[in-house]
C-alpha positions in Angstrom: 0.0 0.0 0.0 2.9 2.4 0.9 4.7 1.7 -2.4 1.6 2.5 -4.5 1.1 5.8 -2.5 4.9 6.6 -3.0 4.5 5.9 -6.8 1.5 8.1 -7.1 3.4 10.9 -5.3 6.4 10.4 -7.7 4.1 10.4 -10.8 2.4 13.5 -9.5 5.7 15.3 -9.1 6.8 14.2 -12.5 3.5 15.5 -14.0 4.0 18.8 -12.3 7.6 19.1 -13.6 6.4 18.3 -17.2 3.6 20.8 -16.9 5.9 23.5 -15.6 8.4 22.8 -18.5 5.6 22.8 -21.1 4.3 26.2 -19.7 7.7 27.6 -19.6 8.5 26.6 -23.3 5.0 28.0 -24.4 5.8 31.3 -22.6 9.1 31.8 -24.2 7.7 30.9 -27.7 4.8 33.4 -27.3 7.3 36.0 -26.1 9.3 35.5 -29.3 6.3 35.5 -31.5 4.8 38.6 -29.8 8.2 40.4 -30.4 7.8 39.4 -34.1 4.5 41.3 -34.1 6.5 44.4 -32.8 9.1 44.0 -35.7 6.2 43.9 -38.3 4.5 46.9 -36.5 7.8 48.9 -36.9 8.1 48.0 -40.6 4.4 49.0 -41.0 5.1 52.4 -39.4 7.8 52.9 -42.0 5.5 51.8 -44.9 2.8 54.3 -43.6 5.2 57.2 -43.5 6.4 56.7 -47.1 3.3 58.0 -48.9 3.6 61.3 -47.1 7.3 61.5 -47.8 6.7 60.8 -51.6 3.9 63.4 -51.7 6.1 66.0 -50.1 9.0 65.3 -52.6 6.6 65.1 -55.5 5.8 68.7 -55.1 9.4 69.8 -55.4 10.8 67.1 -57.8 8.1 66.4 -60.2 10.6 65.3 -62.8 12.1 62.7 -60.5 9.3 60.4 -61.5 11.3 57.2 -61.9 12.8 57.5 -58.4 9.4 58.2 -56.8 7.8 55.3 -58.7 10.7 53.0 -57.4 9.8 53.9 -53.9 6.1 53.4 -54.4 6.7 50.0 -56.0 9.3 48.9 -53.3 6.8 49.9 -50.6 4.0 47.8 -52.3 6.2 44.8 -52.5 7.4 45.1 -48.9 3.8 45.4 -47.6 2.8 42.3 -49.5 5.4 40.1 -47.8 4.3 39.0 -44.4 5.0 36.0 -42.2 2.9 34.2 -39.7 4.5 34.2 -36.4 4.1 30.4 -36.1 6.3 30.0 -39.3 9.4 32.0 -38.5 11.9 29.9 -40.6 15.2 31.1 -42.0 13.6 31.1 -45.4 10.6 33.1 -44.5 12.6 35.7 -42.6 15.0 36.0 -45.5 12.2 36.5 -47.9 10.6 39.2 -45.6 14.0 40.9 -45.1 14.6 40.9 -48.9 11.4 42.8 -49.4 12.3 45.3 -46.8 15.9 45.6 -48.1 14.4 46.6 -51.5 12.4 49.3 -49.8 15.5 50.5 -47.9 17.4 50.9 -51.2 14.6 52.8 -52.8 14.4 55.1 -49.8 18.2 55.7 -50.0 17.9 56.6 -53.6 15.1 59.0 -52.8 17.0 60.7 -50.0 19.9 61.1 -52.4 17.8 62.7 -54.9 16.6 65.1 -52.4 20.1 66.6 -52.0 19.6 68.3 -55.4 16.7 70.3 -54.0 17.8 72.9 -51.2 14.2 74.2 -50.9 13.0 70.7 -50.2 15.7 70.0 -47.6 14.6 73.2 -45.9 10.8 72.4 -46.0 9.5 71.8 -42.5 7.2 68.9 -43.6 10.0 67.1 -45.3 12.3 67.7 -42.3 9.7 66.3 -40.1 8.9 63.2 -42.2 12.7 62.5 -42.7 13.1 62.8 -38.9 10.2 60.4 -38.4 11.6 58.0 -40.9 15.0 58.0 -39.2 13.5 57.3 -35.9 11.4 54.6 -37.4 14.5 52.9 -38.8 16.0 53.0 -35.3 12.9 51.5 -33.9 13.0 48.7 -36.6 16.6 47.9 -35.5 15.7 47.9 -31.8 12.7 45.6 -32.4 14.7 43.1 -34.5 17.4 43.1 -31.8 14.8 42.3 -29.2 13.3 39.7 -31.4 16.6 38.1 -31.8 17.3 38.1 -28.0 13.9 36.5 -27.2 14.4 34.0 -30.0 17.9 33.0 -28.9 16.6 32.8 -25.3 13.8 30.4 -26.4 16.0 28.4 -28.7 18.6 27.9 -25.9 15.8 26.8 -23.6 14.3 24.2 -25.8 17.8 22.8 -26.7 19.0 22.3 -23.1 18.6 19.0 -21.4 16.0 17.8 -20.3 13.9 20.4 -22.3 15.1 19.1 -25.5 13.3 15.8 -24.8 10.0 17.4 -24.2 10.3 20.1 -26.8 10.4 17.4 -29.6 7.4 15.6 -28.1 5.4 18.8 -27.6 6.3 20.2 -31.1 8.5 23.1 -30.1 10.8 23.9 -32.9 13.7 26.4 -33.1 12.9 29.8 -34.4 14.9 31.6 -36.9 16.5 35.0 -36.2 17.3 38.1 -38.3 20.6 38.0 -39.9 22.6 40.8 -41.5 22.2 41.1 -45.2 25.2 39.9 -47.3 27.7 42.8 -47.9 26.2 44.9 -45.0 29.6 44.6 -43.0 31.1 47.0 -45.7 30.5 50.7 -45.3 28.4 52.2 -48.2 30.2 54.3 -50.7 28.9 57.9 -50.8 29.7 60.0 -53.8 28.5 63.6 -54.4 
């Protein structure tokens, strides 16, 4: 009788440990997925600012049609690409990042074009939009770094013993992180 009671107590303790580990893995996974939503939100803020920036530049640089159309097209492509938080694979993040990189390149070209228009550079609306865009780029970087931190924490947690045994059983897979674009370690060449 005593051995059965001891076995039940042991099984109960083991069940509590498994429940605790499952809840902890779930919590870390949800934190990383929520942070992904913050990354997407920062990118959306950038996409929302672009029409205003383009409209402001359009008034000053009407003959820069090709550059403006490039920004509009890149914005459209970037906003089409989204990822479900439960499907954060290296491939899906790379595709998302590629679309965002196209928009970053188009914006860089637009801002270089602006250098030719001193009146535009002094325009209060343009300066405010440019400042907001710069702030948004910083937010994007902060949110991506937070996402990578939470994802790293989650990945370490599910790979450690004994979590790795239960992670596989319960379907917790590693999440991908943001990686720098190839060539981004080199400083860009600026020519005037």
